[in-house]
C-alpha positions as a printed NumPy array, in Angstrom:
array([[109.306, 123.704, 107.225],
       [107.25 , 126.39 , 109.027],
       [103.758, 125.544, 110.295],
       [100.768, 126.158, 108.083],
       [ 99.317, 129.67 , 108.065],
       [ 95.776, 128.29 , 108.215],
       [ 94.199, 124.918, 108.736],
       [ 90.705, 123.882, 107.594],
       [ 89.01 , 120.878, 109.182],
       [ 85.923, 119.457, 107.438],
       [ 83.645, 117.189, 109.464],
       [ 83.061, 113.818, 107.836],
       [ 81.219, 112.2  , 110.704],
       [ 78.496, 109.782, 109.622],
       [ 75.624, 109.22 , 112.019],
       [ 72.819, 106.725, 111.756],
       [ 69.941, 107.841, 109.509],
       [ 67.586, 108.162, 112.5  ],
       [ 69.875, 110.509, 114.482],
       [ 67.941, 113.808, 114.811],
       [ 71.178, 115.857, 114.749],
       [ 71.861, 114.909, 111.16 ],
       [ 75.213, 114.007, 109.651],
       [ 77.801, 116.093, 107.851],
       [ 78.57 , 113.18 , 105.531],
       [ 74.9  , 112.626, 104.709],
       [ 74.608, 116.32 , 103.789],
       [ 77.533, 116.344, 101.357],
       [ 80.475, 116.895, 103.7  ],
       [ 82.739, 114.466, 101.878],
       [ 82.245, 116.246,  98.545],
       [ 82.882, 119.649, 100.153],
       [ 86.076, 118.393, 101.812],
       [ 87.302, 117.238,  98.404],
       [ 86.442, 120.626,  96.869],
       [ 88.482, 122.329,  99.615],
       [ 91.509, 120.138,  98.881],
       [ 91.183, 120.743,  95.137],
       [ 90.978, 124.511,  95.659],
       [ 94.011, 124.566,  97.949],
       [ 96.01 , 122.885,  95.165],
       [ 94.469, 124.95 ,  92.348],
       [ 95.231, 128.233,  94.107],
       [ 98.816, 127.22 ,  94.856],
       [ 98.324, 127.197,  98.625],
       [ 99.949, 123.833,  99.286],
       [102.507, 124.251, 102.063],
       [100.776, 127.396, 103.38 ],
       [ 97.328, 125.974, 104.   ],
       [ 96.199, 122.508, 105.049],
       [ 92.708, 121.124, 104.341],
       [ 91.976, 118.045, 106.45 ],
       [ 89.119, 115.681, 107.025],
       [ 87.956, 115.491, 110.629],
       [ 85.729, 113.365, 112.771],
       [ 82.782, 114.825, 114.628],
       [ 83.119, 118.559, 115.295],
       [ 79.985, 118.479, 117.487],
       [ 77.969, 120.887, 115.352],
       [ 75.818, 118.215, 113.712],
       [ 72.674, 120.291, 113.382],
       [ 74.488, 122.752, 111.135],
       [ 76.074, 120.132, 108.87 ],
       [ 78.035, 120.013, 106.815],
       [ 80.49 , 122.066, 108.838],
       [ 84.126, 123.064, 108.749],
       [ 86.346, 125.216, 110.948],
       [ 89.359, 127.368, 110.05 ],
       [ 92.256, 127.813, 112.452],
       [ 94.002, 129.742, 113.897],
       [ 90.998, 132.092, 113.78 ],
       [ 88.502, 129.413, 114.949],
       [ 85.875, 130.465, 112.42 ],
       [ 83.088, 127.892, 111.966],
       [ 81.323, 127.576, 108.63 ],
       [ 78.289, 125.752, 107.236],
       [ 78.969, 125.584, 103.482],
       [ 76.163, 124.121, 101.376],
       [ 77.579, 124.125,  97.865],
       [ 80.849, 123.586,  96.064],
       [ 80.884, 127.319,  95.368],
       [ 80.51 , 128.098,  99.089],
       [ 83.591, 125.997,  99.825],
       [ 85.553, 127.588,  96.976],
       [ 84.688, 131.   ,  98.43 ],
       [ 85.897, 129.955, 101.905],
       [ 89.208, 128.727, 100.48 ],
       [ 89.82 , 131.813,  98.327],
       [ 88.532, 134.473, 100.704],
       [ 89.537, 133.106, 104.097],
       [ 92.346, 130.624, 103.56 ],
       [ 94.122, 132.576, 100.831],
       [ 93.161, 136.204, 101.543],
       [ 92.507, 136.111, 105.305],
       [ 88.954, 137.488, 104.993],
       [ 86.267, 135.337, 106.667],
       [ 83.085, 134.758, 104.658],
       [ 80.53 , 136.3  , 107.005],
       [ 77.433, 134.904, 105.267],
       [ 78.623, 131.312, 105.815],
       [ 79.66 , 131.605, 109.477],
       [ 77.489, 129.547, 111.808],
       [ 75.556, 131.932, 114.097],
       [ 76.85 , 131.717, 117.647],
       [ 80.076, 130.019, 116.563],
       [ 82.118, 133.19 , 116.077],
       [ 85.578, 133.081, 117.592],
       [ 85.866, 134.728, 120.976],
       [ 88.727, 137.134, 121.478],
       [ 91.112, 136.16 , 124.235],
       [ 91.069, 138.435, 127.246],
       [ 94.055, 138.904, 129.519],
       [ 93.797, 137.103, 132.822],
       [ 93.59 , 139.202, 135.961],
       [ 96.679, 139.076, 138.19 ]])
């Protein structure tokens, strides 16, 4: 079986309520991860796309967060509809959802190393 075309990791880290960075789980991350999995199945992407739960992605202040590979695009979805849009537009169609990308978390293009 060939590798997945795209892989989505949703942070489900749970911090203590007094942690100033917040928590993806406390902000609905678990629900959004479930929506992603449901959409992957509904759109017939199983086998092409993988939606996984992840531990801390170290972007707590933006939570809930997810990241899509191989493009390394970081998102901060807030609603079920945001996550459905990420799955349809980015995972299925290959078009990142610009309005949901976390500022400063855009993927950097690789540059060739000097000899």
